[in-house]
N, C-alpha and C positions, 0 to 999 in steps of 0.2 A: 956383455950384451946390455946389461942394465946401465952401464956407464955410457955406452953409445946412445941409448934411448934418452938418457938424461941430457946428454950434450945436444942431441937434436932439439929437444924442447927448449933448451936455453937459447939455441941459435934462432929458433922461431920467435921466441919472446923478445930477444934483442932486436931482431929485424922489425917487429911490429912497433917497438918503441922508437926505433930510428925513423920509421915512416910517419909516426905521429908527430915527432919533433920536426921533421922536414915540412909536414903539412901546416903545422902551426907557424913555422917560420915563413911559409909562403903566404899565409893569410895576412891582410893588412891590419894594423893595429887600430882599434876604435878610439876616436877622439871624443871628448866630452862636448855635447851640443846642448846649449841652453834651450833651443827651440824644441828639440826632441824631448828633453826633460819636462818642459812645460806642457807639451802635448800629452805625455804619459800621465802627468799630474792632473790635467783638466779633463781627460777622457772620461773618468768615472762621474764627473759632474754633468755630463750631457744627459738630458732626460731620456733619450732613447736607450741609454746604457743602464738605466736604473732597473733594479729588480723590484718585485712586489714588496719585499721587506724594506727596501730603501724608500719607496713611495709612501707606504702606510705606517712605517715605524721610525726610521732614522730621520727622514726629513720632517715629519710632524713633531718628533721629539726635540729636534734642534730649534724649530720655529717656536715651540712652546717655551723652551728654556730662554730663548732670546726675548720672547714676548714678556715673560715673567720679570726678567732683569730690567727691561725698559719700563715696564709698568710700575715696578717698585720705585725706580728712580723718578719717574714722572709723578707718582702719587706723593712721594716724599717732598717734591718741590711745589706741587700744585695744591696739596691738601689745605694748607693754611690760607693760601691766597684765595682759593675758591670759596672756602667757608666764609671769609670776611666779605668777599664780593657778594655772595648770596645774602649775607646778613644785611648789607647796605641796600640791596634791592628790596628786601622785605621791609626794611625800615622806611624806604621811600614810598612803598605801597601803603604802609600803615599811616604815614603822615598825610598822604592824599586822602585816605579814608577819614581820618580825624578832621581834616580841613573841610571835607565835604559834609561831615556830620554837623560841624559848627555852622556851616553855611545853611544847612537844612534847618537847624534850630532858629537861625535868624529869619529865614523865610517863613517858618511857621509862626513866629512871633508877629511878623508883619501881617500875615494873613489874619491872625487873631485880632490885631489892632484895627485893620481895615474893616473886618466883618462887624466888629462891635461898634465902630464909629458909624457904619452905614445903617445901624438899627434905628428905625424911625422913632421908636418909643424911648430909647436911651438918649438920642439926640434931643428929643423934646423935653425930657426930664432935665437934661443938662442946661438947656436954654432957660427952662423955667426956674432953675436954681433949686430944684427939689432933690436934695441929697438922699433923703430917705427913699423916695421912689426909685432913684437911680440905683441905690443899694439893693432894693427889692428886685428890680428888673435884672440887675447884673448877676446876683448870686442865687436867686430862687429859680429863675427861668433859664439861665445860661451857664451857671457855674460848672455843672457836671460836664457839659460838652466842651467848654473852653479849657478846663483843666486837664481833660483827658486827651485833648487834641495833640497829636504828635508825641505823646508820652510826657507832656508838660504837666506837672502836678503842683508847682509852686510859682504860679504867675502872679504878678502884682500889677494892678490897673490904677493909673493915676490920670485924672482929668484936669486939664489946665485951661484957664482963660487967658487970652492974649495979654501981655506977651508970654509970661510964664507964671501966672498966679494960680496957685493950687486951689482946686475946687473940691476934689474928692479923691481919696486914696483908699485902696481896698485893705491896707494893712495898718494905717495910722490916721490920726486926725490932724491934718495940717491945712484946714480950710482957710483961704484968704491969705496965705503966706506967699510972699513974692520970692520965687526960687530962680530968678533970672541968673544969679551967679553960678548956681550948681546945675542948671538945666539949659546949657547953650543949645543943645539939640532941639529942645522944645521951641526956643525962640527962632531957630532956623526954619523949623517946619511951619510955624505961624507966619514967617516972612515969605518963604518960597512956596508955601501951600503944596508941598510934596511930601511923600512918605519916605522915611529913612529907617534903616536898621543897622546897628553897629555894636561895638563893644565899648563899654564905659567903665571907669572906676568911680564907685560911689562910696557912701559911708559904710556899706557892708562888704566892700571889696570890689571884685570884678563882676560885671553883669552884662548879659545880652539884652539890648534895648531896641525896641521898635516904636516909632512915633509916627502918627498919621493925623492929618487935620480932620476936624469935625465940621460938618455942614448941616445947616437946618434951613429949609426953604431956599436952597441954593446959595445960602449966605455962610461965610466962614465965621464960626462962633468959638472955636477953640481947638485944642489938640488932646489926643489920647496917647498916653505912654504905657506900654506893656513891657515889663521888666522881668528877667529871670536870672538867678544867680549862676555865674559861669562855672563855679566849682561844682554845683549840683548837676549841671549839664555834663561836665566831664566825668563825674562819678557814675553817670548812667552808661558810659562807654565801657564795654567789657574788654579788658586787655588780658590776653592769655599768654602763658609761658611760650617762649623764653623772653617775651617783650615786657618792658616797663614804661611807665609814663609819669613825668613830674611836671607840675605847673609851677613855673618860676615867676615871681613878681616881686616888686619892691614893696616893703611894708609901708602901709599908709592908707589913706582913704581920700575921698573926694575933697574933704575939708582940709587936708594936710597939704604940705608943700611938696608932694611927691613929684619927682621928675616925670614929665610926660613920656619921655623915652629913656627909661633907666638903663644903666649899664649892667651887663650880665654879672659882673663881679659883686654888685650890691644886692642881687636878688636872692631870695630864699624860696625853698620849696613849700608851696601852700598845700598841695595834695600830691599823693603818690598812688599809682595804680599798677597792678601787675607785679612782676618780680623786680624789685629794686634792692640793690645791696645797701646795707646800712651806711657805708662810707659815702655813698653817692648823695645822700640827702644833705651832707655838709660839704659837698665838693666845691672847689673853686671853679666857677663857670665863666671866668674871664676869657677863656679861649674861644667862646662862641662867636665873638666878633672878629676873630683872627683865623680865617680859613687855612692859612699856611702853618698854623701852630701844630706840632706833632702831638698825637694823643693816642694812647692804647685803648681808649674807651670807644666802643661802637655806639654811636648815637645819631639822632636826626633832630635838628632844631627847627621848630615851627614858630614863627613870630606872629603874635596876635596884635593886630593894629586897630586903632580907632578910626573914626570917620575922617580925621585929619591926617591919616596915614602914619601917625606916631605909634611906636611900639609900646604897648601897655603891659604885655606879659609874654612869656615864652613857654611853649610846650616842648619838653625834651623827651624824646623817645629813645630808650636804651635797649640793648640786645646783649644777653648773657649766654654765650654758646655752651657754657658748662651745664646749663639746665635742659638743653635740647635732648629729647629722647631719640635713640637710634644711632648716635655717633660712636663708633668703635675706635679703639686705639690703633695706630698704624702698625704697631708690632703684631697685634693679634691678627689683623687683616693680612699682613704679609705672611705670617705663618700659615694661615689657612690657604692662601694663594699657592704657596710652594707645595704644601701637602696635597692640594687638589691636582696640581700639575703632575706630581709623581704618580698619584693614583691613575690619572688619565693615561700616562705613558704605559703603566702596567696593564691597563685594560686594553690599550691598543696592541700590546705584545700578545696578550692572550687571544684576542680576536684574530690577529694576523695569523697565528698558528693554526687556528681552526679554519680560516678562509683558505690558507695555503693547502691544507689537506683536502678541502672540498674541491678546489680547482684542479688539483692533481687527479682526483678520481673522475671529475667531470671531463677532463681532457681525455682520459682513457676510455670513458663511455662513448664519447663522440667519435673517437677514432675507431673503436671496435664496432660501432653501429653499422659501418659500411661493409663489414665482413661477417657479422653474426646475426643479421636481421633484427637489430634492436633488442637483443636479449640481455645485454649487459645492464645491470641495475646497481644502484646504491644499496649498501647494507643498511637496513633500518629495522626498528622494533616493530613487530607485526601485531601489536595490540590493536584490536579493532572491535567491531560490533559483535562478532561471534562470541568473544569472551566477556564483554561488558554487559551486553543486552540479551545474550542467549537467543540471537536471531535465528529463525528457521526459514527465512525467505530464500529458497533454493535457487530461484531465478536470478538473484542478484549476482553481478559479476564478482563482488567482494566475497560473497559466500563461496563461490567456486574457486577463487584464488585468494587465499588469506594474505598474500604479500601486497595486495592492493590497499589503497587508503580509502576508507569509506566516503569521507566528505568530498574527495576529489573525483570519485567514481560515480556515486549515486545520490549524493546529498545536494543541498541547495547551492553549494560551491563547486559542483562537478564540472570538469573541463569539457566533457563530451555532452553536447546538447541532447543526444539520444537518451542517455541514462540520467540526465539531470533531474532532480526532484523525484526520483523513483524509490528512494529509501522509504520503507514502510513506517519508520519511526518519525518521519517528518510530520505525520498526522498528530503525533504527541508533542513534539518539541518545536514544530513550525520552522525552525531554522537550525542549521548545523551548529552554530555557536552556542546553543543552549543544550546540546546533547553531551552527556558525560564522556562519550567516546572522543569527541573533539578536544575536550580539555586534556585528555591523556595523549592524544596524537600530536597536538600542536606543541611545538617547542620554541625555537627561534627561527629567524629568517633562513638560515642555512638549512635547518632541518626541513623547513617548508619547501625550499628549493630542491632538496633531495627527493621529497615526495612528489613534487611537480614533475621533475625530470623522469622519475620512474613511471609516472602515469603517462607522460607524453611519449615515452618510449613504447609503452603498451598501446597507445592510440595510434602512433605511427606504424606500428607493426600491423594493426588491424587495417589501417588505411591502405597500406601497400597491398594487402590481400584483396581489399575491395577494388582497388584500381586494376589489379590483374583480372578479377572477375568481369569488370566493366569492359575492359579492352577485349576480353575473350568473347563477350556477348554483345555484339554491335547493335542488336535490335533494341536495346534499352536506351540507346543514346538518342533520346527525343527531347523536344523543347519542354522544359518544366513549366513554362507559362501556359501551356495548352493541355498537357497531359499530366495526370496525377501519378506519375511514375518516377523512376529514379532520375536524379539530376545528372546531366551530362555536360561536358565541357563545350561542345559545339552549340548547345542551346544557351549556355551562359553567354557565349560570345555573341550569338544572334540577339539575345535579349538586351545586352548592353549596347549593341549597335542601334537597336530600335530606340532605346531610351536616350541615346545621344542625339538621334534625329528629333525626338520630341523636345529635348532641351534646346536644340538649335532653332526649332520652330517657335518655341516660346520666346527666345531672344529676338527672332525676326519680328515678332508681333509687337515688341516693346515700342517700336517707332511708328506704329500704324497711325495714320492721320485721321481716319474715320472708320466707321463700321464696314463700309463697302470694301476697303482694303483688307480688313480681317477676313471677310468672306471669300475674297479672291485668293488669299493665301491658303485658306482651308480647302478651296476647290482645287488648287494646285496639288496639295498633298493627296486629296482623294483620287485624283487622276493619275498622279505619278507613282505614289507609294502603294496605293491599294488597287489601282487599275479599275476604278469604278467609273462607268460611262454614263449611267443614268442615275441622277440624284436630284434631290430637291431640299432646299433649306428654307424653313418656314419660321417666321418670327411671331411671337405672341404679344399682342397689344393688351396690356393689363388694364387699360382704362375701359375699353368697351368689350374686352374678352373676345377679340377676334384674332384671326391669323392672316398674315400677309406674306406673299412670296418674296424672299430676300434674294434667292439665287436659284435659277431653274436651268437644269441641264438635261431635261427629259425629252422624250419625243413629243409629237404633237398632242398626244393624249396625256392629260395630267395624271400624276400618281395618286392624288387625293381628290375625292369628290368635293364639289364646291361647298357642301353643307359644313365641312370642317372649317372653311375660311370664314363663314358667318359666325359660327359659335365654336370657340376653342375647346369647350368641354367635350365636343364630339371626339376629339383626338384622345385615344387611350394613353399614349405615351405622355401626353401633357398631364392627364389626370393622375396617373400612378407614379410618374417620375422615374420609370424604369424602362429598359429596352424592351420593345415589342417586336416580335418576329413571327413569321407565318409558317415556318417549316414544321412546327408541331401541330398547329391549329390554324388553318387558313381562314377560319371564321372568327378568330379572336377579335379582329377589328373589321366591322362591316364596310369601312371606307377605303379598304385596299382596292385600288383600281388597277389590278394586274391580272394576267392569266396565270393562275396558280399551277397549271400543268407544266408551264415552262420556267416560271420564275419564283423566287422567294422574295419576300418584302421585309425590310428592316427599318425600324424607327428608333433613333437614339436621342433621348432628351438632353439638353444642355441646361444645367441648373445655374441660375444667376440670381444672386441676392436672396436665396432661400426658396425660390420657386422656378419653375421651368420657363425659360425665356426664349429658347430656340429649339427647333426640332430638325434633326438631320434624318432624311428619309431617302433610302435608295433601294434598288432592286438588283438582284443578281441571278444568273441562271442556276437551276437546281444542281447542276453538276459541280458548282463551286461551293456547295454547302459547307463542307469541312473547312475549307480555306477561310470562308467568311466568318464562321463561328470562332475561329482562332483570332481573327482580326478585330472582333468587336471590342475586346478589352483595350487594344492599342488605339482604336478609334476614339474611345472614350477619353484616353489620355490626351489626345489632340484637342478634343472638345473642352477638356478641363483647362488646357492652356488658353483656349480662346475665351472662356467664360469671364475671368477677371478683367481681361482687356476690354471686352465688349461692355461689361458693366461699368468700367471706368469711363469709357467713351460716352456712354449714355448719360452718366452723371455729369460729365463735363458739358455735354450739350444742353442738359436741363439747367445747369448752373448758369450757362451763358444766356439762356433764354430768360431766366429769372432776373439777371442783372440788367436786362434791357427793358423790363416792364415794371410798372408800379405794382407792388404786391397787393394793395388795397383795391384799386379800380381795374387792374389788368390793362391799363392804358400804357402806351409807350412812355418812357421817361426821357429826360433831357440828354442822357448819355446816348440813347438810341438816336435822338434828333440830330446830335452833332455828327455821328457816323453817317446817318442817312443823307444829310444835306451835303456832306463832303463828296458823296458818290452821285447824288441825284442832280445837284445844281449844274455841273458841266453838261449833263445830258439835256436838261431843260433849256439851257442857253443854246445848245446846238440845234435842238428841234424847235426853238422859238415857241415853247409852250407857255401858256398862261397858268399861273397858280394863284388860287385865292386862299388867303389866310385870314382867319379872324381869331382874336383873343377874347376869351369869355371868362368872366369872373362872377361868382355868386354874391349877391348883394346882402350885406349885413350877416354874413355867415358866422362871424365870431359870436353873435348873440345866441346862435343855436348851440354851440359848444358850451357857452357860459350858463345858459338856462336849462339845457336838456342833457348835457354831457357829450363827451367825445364819441361815444358809441352811436348816439343819434346823428351826430355830424357825419360820421363815416357812412352810415346808412343813406343819408341824403346824397352824399357824393356818389355812391354807387348808383342810385336811381337817376341822378342827373346824367351820368355817363351813359346809361341805357337810353335816356331820352335823346341825347345827342346822336348816338349811333343809329337810332331809328330815323333820323332826319338826314343823314349823310349816306354816301355810297360805301360799299364794302372796300372799294379801292382807296377811299380817302383815309387820312391818318388822323388819329386822335391822340394827343400828347398831354400828359399832366405836367403843366409848366411850373406850377407852384403848389401852395397848400390847397386853395379852392380856385385856382386859375388854370384854365385849359386852353390849349392851342389846337385849332382844327386846320388841317392842310387839305384844300380841295384841289386835286390834281386835274389837269387838262380842262379848265373852265373855258367856255366859249366866249363869254363877255363879262365885263366887270360887274354888271348888275346882278348876275346869277349868284355871286358870292354873298351879296347883301340879302338876296331872297332866302338863301339857305340859312343865313344867320337869323333872319327874322322868323323863320319857321322854328328854329331852335328856341328863340326867345319866347314865342307864343306857347310852345309845347311845355316849357318849364313853368310859365306863368299859369297855365291851366291845370297843371298837375297838382294833386293834393298829396303832400308828404305825411305819412303816418309814422310818428316816432314811438319809442318803446313804451312811454307812459300813456299811450292811447290818444294823445292830442294830434290834431290835424294842423299841419303848417303849410302855408303858401309862400313860395320863394320866387324871386325874380333874378334875372341875370342882366349884366351889362356887357355889351359886345362891341369891340373895335375891329373894323374890317380894313384890309389893305390888299393890294394885288401886285404880284410880281409878273413881268418887269415894269409895269406901268408906274408904280410908286417908288421903285428903287432898283439899283443895279445888282444887288445881291439879296438872296432870300433872308439872310440874317438881318439885313437892314430893313427889309419889309416887315419882318417880325417885330422889330423895334417900333416901326411906324404903327403897326396894329396895336401895340401896347399903348402908344400915345393916343390913338383913337379911343381905346378903352378908357384911358384917363379922362378924355373929354366927355365920354358918355357918362361917367360917374359925376363929373362936374355939372353936367346938364340935368341931373336929377335921377340917374340910374334907370334901370329897366328900359333900355333902348339900344338901338343899333346905330353906330356912328361910323361913317365912311371917312377914312383918313384924307386930310387936305394938308398941303404944305405949310399953311400958316399955323396949323396946330403944333407943328414941331417947334416953331419959334416961341409960341406961348408956353409950351411945356418946358422948353429949355429955360425961359425966364423964371418960371415958377420953381423949377428944380434948383436954379442958382440962388433964388431968394431963400428957399428953404435951407440950403447949405449955409448961407450967411447967418440965418437965425440960429442954426445949431452951433455955429462957431461963436 
């Protein structure tokens, strides 16, 4: 039996092996595919296939390693080139600074020379040949200021008589000696009579020289030379490490046969400043004239040239990078860079491990929150105020549940607005960050997120419970803007809808052309949105404190008694700047003109520019009391949108009015005249109207401004304007045409003589008037007037105005204080006079 069983098992095994062999033989053999291999190789490189470890560890690690290798290679190649380039730039800046310093020294010397030569006492002593007096004036009175000017402490003053005869020298006695051979610049100044400053080689070496001519009684009498040693000037320049400065010049003096443009190879270092290596002082400087010559020395050559542009000396600036502080060796920097990169990768690995565990737990909390009512939490240390502060505040949610975090639940950083700033220890610490509990609870960002997620889970759990209670109790779902009860979603939607309408209303007002359009838009809202049938919009006139009706949609009987229109202070809403209504007290305002048994009255002020500018008043049936009380706040929103637009329109209207009137006399200006004539002249031609124009000018008005001041002149102009207005009609126009020149336009005159009669009345009124100026004096003034009539004298009003001006010119020529009617021959005489005047000016 056992043999049979064994044989059966072998048969089964052999049959299974045969089936596998046949199946493998039936399957096709796989061939190598490069495309499939490339796909399998590149699939892990696709960003969507990356894990968090790949994104935050592997990829940054590879990028950091690649960056370090490239950076080390770049630093190795660019370090030396960059340092030499920076050194050359700094040497160029230093050379410009030294050149500017030397130019400033030469300019200061020239100023010293010019100032001294312009001194009248010194020039007089020089002309008189009094050397002692010249010495006394120069050194006793001016020595301290001259020597301290610009930092110059060793100036030498040398006075010459033409051509170059020495008269006085501040450092030696050389009186009477002819220095023409050694002072060519002095000879040039005496010949050109101009001041010069330059660099010269003299018996003491190189010097900064300024020479200026001396004048006495506008006559050239000599020249003054002010000289300063160049080496002393360069010594005053402070050269800091790692820079150095050498002054190279050919040995010799003014009396030697020194080459005026010496070669660098024959120069020696006269002075050295800053950091100069010892071997540089004896350096072969022949390469300075050969820019292509290679040299390892970092230097900058500054040529010092004389007045004839010849090179007298050279200032060589050097740079020694070995003395610069803060330059590290490349090997040390590379080691620190590699070490920092390794530490950065290790920190990334540690943080990634912590972040991975956090996201794993967060994922589980979010998934479980749908099935266990937000009860899943992060595990955290429950150290809180109970242990640290021994808190006994039993109403605090943290006191009731030790797993909560105090500063996220009741502190100044609490998430829930309901319990925020309810911690009793805020009275002591003022802020959670100062509390000792906060310093123990706070860890890192992940720990903070654990606490925030735990708190949010707690709040969401409470929120779900509240939503259930709200949905179960439908009576609490009322508008939060009108009732101080719980907030509901439907009221939020209604409130946002109303705010959107207010915002659209404000946008519609942006393009309003005038105030009337704004009031019409407001009326549309009152009727459509609030269903108000009887309303009144009153405007406050701030000048006379009255009120006028801007928009009236009431019945035949007015809402306000007329006394309110006469005096705006009668309106209670205007006085207090708050909403006034009659449903609590119908005697609150005695000017409510309604039947209080049937209606309620509401007055809403609109504040514009800090004061009440408009009053919206309406009445509503008593049965609408609750609805209207809720709408008051929204109505004020609409009025608030209107207020800035109305204020802007009023300011624009006022500004336009001010631009068309003269601010002093309140007469129309020439800008108004141009606009007015463009509109009125076609109408006058069509109606065949006669227009009288006369140009008026005050005689000798300039004397008033010169003798009594412009304030008196302004006062006289104002009085003259009032005198003119008393003699013309209200429909006539008065324009200030110029300074004291006025144009009067008499509309619809019946005959030509009436214009002259009016002008004569104006002339007599001014002549008889006594003008009292500010100093108490009484002045009598007269006017000259030229008269012309349109269309009798010209085809256009502009031309007639010109003819009136010509007649005014004739009135002044005839002796002033008279009225002259324009005649055609006056134009020819005026034209000839104007042409003759232009020829005289040319």
